[in-house]
C-alpha positions in Angstrom: 7.2 -45.7 49.0 7.0 -44.1 45.6 3.6 -45.2 44.5 1.7 -42.0 45.4 4.5 -39.8 44.2 4.6 -41.7 40.9 0.8 -41.1 40.4 1.4 -37.4 41.1 4.1 -37.2 38.5 1.8 -38.7 35.9 -1.0 -36.3 36.9 1.5 -33.4 36.7 2.6 -34.5 33.2 -1.0 -34.6 32.1 -1.8 -31.2 33.6 1.2 -29.5 32.0 0.1 -30.8 28.6 -3.5 -29.6 29.3 -2.2 -26.2 30.3 -0.4 -25.9 27.0 -3.5 -26.8 25.1 -5.5 -24.1 27.0 -2.6 -21.6 26.4 -2.9 -22.3 22.6 -6.7 -21.7 22.6 -8.2 -25.2 23.2 -11.6 -25.2 25.0 -12.0 -27.1 28.2 -14.2 -29.6 26.2 -11.4 -30.1 23.7 -8.9 -30.7 26.5 -11.1 -33.2 28.3 -11.7 -35.1 25.0 -8.2 -36.8 25.3 -8.9 -38.4 28.7 -5.6 -40.0 29.9 -4.1 -40.7 26.4 -0.7 -39.1 26.8 0.4 -39.8 23.2 -2.8 -38.3 21.7 -2.5 -35.2 24.0 1.1 -34.8 23.0 0.2 -34.9 19.3 -2.3 -32.1 19.8 0.3 -30.1 21.8 2.9 -30.6 19.1 0.4 -29.4 16.4 0.0 -26.3 18.5 3.7 -25.7 18.6 5.1 -27.6 21.6 8.7 -28.7 21.1 10.2 -31.3 23.4 13.4 -33.4 23.1 12.9 -36.6 21.1 13.7 -38.8 24.2 11.0 -37.0 26.2 8.5 -37.4 23.4 9.4 -41.1 23.1 8.9 -41.6 26.8 5.5 -39.9 26.7 4.4 -41.8 23.6 5.4 -45.2 24.9 2.3 -47.5 25.0 3.6 -48.6 28.4 2.8 -45.1 29.8 -1.0 -45.5 29.4 -1.0 -49.0 30.9 1.3 -47.9 33.7 -0.9 -44.8 34.5 -4.1 -46.9 34.6 -2.5 -49.6 36.7 -1.0 -47.3 39.3 -4.3 -45.4 39.5 -6.7 -48.3 39.7 -5.0 -51.7 40.1 -2.0 -51.3 42.2 -1.0 -54.0 44.8 1.2 -52.7 47.6 2.5 -56.2 48.2 3.8 -56.8 44.7 7.5 -56.4 45.3 8.5 -56.9 41.6 6.3 -54.0 40.5 7.7 -51.8 43.4 11.3 -52.6 42.4 10.6 -51.8 38.7 8.9 -48.6 39.5 11.7 -47.5 41.7 14.2 -48.0 38.9 12.1 -45.9 36.5 11.1 -43.1 38.9 14.1 -40.9 38.0 13.3 -41.0 34.3 9.7 -40.0 35.0 10.8 -37.2 37.3 13.2 -35.9 34.5 10.5 -36.0 31.9 8.1 -34.0 34.0 10.8 -31.5 34.8 11.5 -31.0 31.1 7.8 -30.6 30.2 7.3 -28.2 33.2 10.2 -26.0 32.1 9.2 -25.9 28.4 5.6 -25.2 29.1 6.5 -22.7 31.8 8.6 -20.7 29.4 5.7 -20.8 26.8 3.3 -19.4 29.4 5.7 -16.7 30.5 6.4 -15.8 26.8 2.6 -15.4 26.2 2.7 -12.5 28.7 -0.3 -13.8 30.7 -2.3 -11.8 33.1 -1.9 -12.9 36.7 -2.9 -12.3 40.2 -1.2 -13.0 43.5 -3.4 -14.7 46.1 -2.0 -15.6 49.5 1.5 -15.4 48.1 0.8 -17.7 45.2 1.1 -16.4 41.6 -2.0 -17.5 39.6 -1.7 -17.2 35.9 -4.6 -16.5 33.6 -4.6 -18.8 30.6 -5.7 -17.0 27.4 -9.2 -17.8 26.4 -10.1 -19.3 29.7 -11.9 -17.9 32.8 -9.7 -19.8 35.2 -6.4 -19.2 36.8 -3.5 -21.8 37.2 -1.1 -21.7 40.1 2.5 -21.1 38.8 5.7 -20.6 40.7 
């Protein structure tokens, strides 16, 4: 079943975009202001210099994304076979979008020459202007 995995991909996408906002100097309050609006968050990231392929941006901006995220998070029925089949068909695309965003933002973090610590074998990267560390592999 891909339902929990799909939710995790959506959360990863949102967290990568949040990380980019923090990297570019946004405050935690500014980051939280966008809630789960992927298109709005992408607009802010683009204004701060994020460059993604057009097809990735189009996927993130789709009005379907917000509805899909809310539905999978709060209103998902495990016995709805039509929804399960549709989600299975789109899982690869979501996985590809998240991988593209991860790579792009990962390179931006590395290019910023962040401070980091290693804790229990996990590299934790300090985001500029923040007092928190983010796990990064």
